Structures are given as C-alpha cells and as structure tokens.
Steps between C-alpha positions, in 0.01 A plus 500: 500500500620712210714221343204256518271756332761564230523121431121495470511795266771324287276188475210719380731656241609163373140388455418828329795464263368155392156650424606793283771639270787626700586835347477718191786548255701821517297814429576649161596865537593658159671788680733276703853496357733202546759752625279591797718455815245257645374344181519147651243601763302771324406274208265299725277808568492426874517870583292744298403863497125536513366855483379689805291444810214725604741746657710536185783289634686267267411133534751213469376140480676180603359180348606174660350289220766637266785381718668199336626204707777603743774325301411727202497828696771657704316637798782733593471652154122526548558700820748724322258554213218589741722760669611628160135548404395666824805733486315683221207575732613508863532880501124522430199326655435159347279192539580123457251230404616149578319214320570204721337234283755279326758488781573124521755281662693491174544878470470614861803685636650391831408661833860617526462681166178664624666615818793641299256677268318672781822611667643636171192711440609781727315818596530667159287219345252472783442870569319585174330159461146611584320173448578130443206296373530123538253331262375143560689443828542139624596332824862540387464881518350484850782271615761732358336795678537324834866413425597853389275691741790576746692660210213700351424840647144584602503796259598281202248232599217751473586548129414137419149413379385146425253465209321169437374592149619709210188709507607632840784686322246732333453686823866598518645546144421511131424137436496525123862614495624188682682240300349194674621158391237282348583225745409737787171599334402135448591422859279790615209373291541149651494645850183686430348200328565287807362767730170537320481169313521685169710763324419860586267684258647745256459855636363741242675834503268797425600722205703809598313823553568789252748754643380822656564822302734605780681166519875515563595138574471201268428705185729603209702818473278595203187462704634726776615757245160502328321553833741770616480757222797356314743516793787266423616438857235309704377708800595237758859497368526876492359526854735241650814628326424859609443388858811282517716770346393739783511257787658167416826532306717462807290242688707189565351181358249703301412214257557203726186496719137437407192657656195334665262323262193680630653846461614408153142397406352817655732737311466301175122532531524875547711538188276281289202706605676818395527633856799697631757330723717675759787269581579701819179363647650154516827592679686241297742590221468144370133553391593709190800280442270200482259655256774633283705181503302190586149566386471740208786354289421141578126529421550650150342258250831508310842583658632850452791361295246289291501128432677562169814615683527203733720272285723801393554587866591141590780525245674793671738273687630363169602852387854622557513721811611813309200467263226431753397862553461546124295179485272624778446822304411302188247284689308788657502700178266234365237565776164668416508875568280480807702217664821683428377820667381323812822293520714809469299671776548195722870447435571869542357471851686180581821664380429780757449236771829329411681834528395508869615148572737611771185577703232259370737206429332447164763480224417439135563136556270486806225686311537263203439197728177666615380631167623254234207260526249785528615652170505183284363144513427230240166488320434161654569400858759679711870565447718208597794525743748486214341814348567712808863586420430651157182672607668659799815588305288675233313699768824594674649632175188715439533656843877540507522634145168686486640821355684316220225249412207739496664802334436409137119509496299801593172472688201732475447757775677558830431161659822414683476481878 
C-alpha cells in the first residue's frame, strides 16, 4: 500500500511543479563566509536559527522549499550540516519547526537517506528536542510516519505536532521571530483562500499598553532605574543572582533546563506588579535561572551589549588569538555606563559559575552557548547560524577572562554579586 501511495504522492508533486515555480534562489546571508565548513549547504538557507519558543527554548527551522534539486545538493552533506547545527544546542532544550511545503519529487531525499538520518540522530539529539512542529503536512508525511513508526519511540512520537496553518504556530512560539520563506507564506494564504473562498482578513493588533511603574520585563534598563530610586542593577537580576549564589552554583545542568510556562507567567506577573517573590516556594532551582537567563535579558528592548556592538563582535574571529581579549575589552569600553555596570555584574556571576564547573558541568564555553544570543542580537531579525561562532566566542572570552577584561573601568558603588 505504501509504495502505491508514494507513487500517487509523486504524481501530485509533478502536477504541482507544473503549476508553480519550483524553488527560491539561495538565501543571501551577509554574515555567511565562503570559508564556512558547510558553505555549499548553508548558502541555501535551508536550516535557520529563529529566536525562541514560549518556553525560552531556541528554535531551528528547516525549510523544504529552499532545497535545490537533488543533483545540486549533496544530501549526505545536508545531514552533516544539520548535525553540525544541532551540536550547538543539544546540551540545552531546543525546538525544531519543519516547513514541509516545497518538498517535491525533484528535491526529495530517498527513503534510505531518511532512515539513515533518523538512526544517526542518537539520544543526545533526541533527548533535549522538546518539540517538533510539522507545518503543512501532506499525505507523504502520513505515509512516512507509517513506514518509520516501528523505528520511532513512543516518547519521541509525542514530541511531534502537525500544524495545518502558519497561524497555529503562534500558540507555541514567537511567530514574529521566524524567518518564514515567502513561498510558504503564499502557500498558506492559498490554503486559507480555498478553505473560505477568500483570503483571510487582516487581523488588527491593538496598541501596546503603557508599562506599569513596577514593570521589570520588556522595559529598558533606564526605565527600571528611574522607577527604582536610581538602582543600577534591576531587582529581578539582583534577586536571582543572590538566590543562585546561595543555592545553585553546584547544581548540575543549572542553565540547561527550562521551567513550566504557567509558572513563568505567574512569577513574571508578580515581579511586574512589584510584589515579592520567594523562589523557595516553587521548589525548582530552574525558576530563578529562567528569569535571570531566558526572560529578563531576552525581553530588553535593546540587547545588553547594544545593537552598535553587533558588527564589532562578529569580527572577533578575524582577530589574532593573542589579541582577542584586548579586542573584547575595547568593545565593551564603548558601552553606555549603565549597560557596562549590568554586564559586569552578570559576567562576574557567570565567572563564579564557571569556577564551579566540576560540579555544575557549566564551563565558560557551555555558558557562552547559553548566553551569547541573550546578550546580543541584530537590530533586524534574528542572528543567523553563521553568527553563532563569533557571538559565543566573544561571550566565552568575557567569562573566561573576566578579571582582565573588566579591570580597567571602575563602576559606581558596590554592585558586584
């Protein structure tokens, strides 16, 4: 039955290919260097980093419509590149969004390749994959599921969610951060048009409400300072660092797990209302970690390292190894006073964490993988995969060489953790 269904699916693909343009040209990524080890695959933009989901987990997208015909793409290299990408995240929880539209007979990998791919993704890749969203599934997906069902564990199967429309993604992640191909968007509009006989109406988004005087999340450092009697370190950061210093420095996997969405919302609401929070009440060391790491830094209107530093930080890999620490010092010297103070407070704490790595397993390199994208991001869109190496390297240098990098600029008051 399966081979017959696959033949039928192939016939539908052929008809579809005759009705529309096959695929988009390679995605232009100004940060992608021709010396990238997987430039031949990466240049197509098939795999992209796309912000965070509603639990603060990093999102990686896979877009079939960006896959060129099979004779132009080495599928073995594609698999290696996918593993190369995931290797930067598998120690932390992550999410994958798979855009199925655009997978045609001309660019479709073989069943043998798919079987090899699943087998090669061992436990280290599957364990921290918390969700796999399949967007615009077709009969081909259902057929594949039946073929591979004997190989797929029940636990892994529960992580897969099928979504018929792009709008369904809004329930699970930050939709505006996704880099969705235009072909997928047009396909989604066509599906909705066929469903209702017309294109869906434009949804009007109400204007944002003004922040509360006690607001901690989603407002600038200056706003928090003005509302907290001139205190330079935001209360939520001071509370979480203090708590983790007392109870979390030697907890294994301290920064690798996320907390429940509802608990996150509840605690965030308390902070924004100016109410006190006792982390002991939640019996989960990952609650303060989440607020300190995933939420507060990520929701700043401008990254702690500022948009102006982004291009300078990307250039760190082009600096001779012996001069990189000096270059880091030069970059952060250009930060506004307030940003510098908060960054020094944060990096001082992360340096403490790294000193306990024999217990918590969080070295400077591990912490950099977690924090790099929460400290800096581009002014438009999200950081591309090719930007991860310099961003993480810069963060690792700040943590490893904290004493050297931050010793040349004094900060007001006793603010260090």
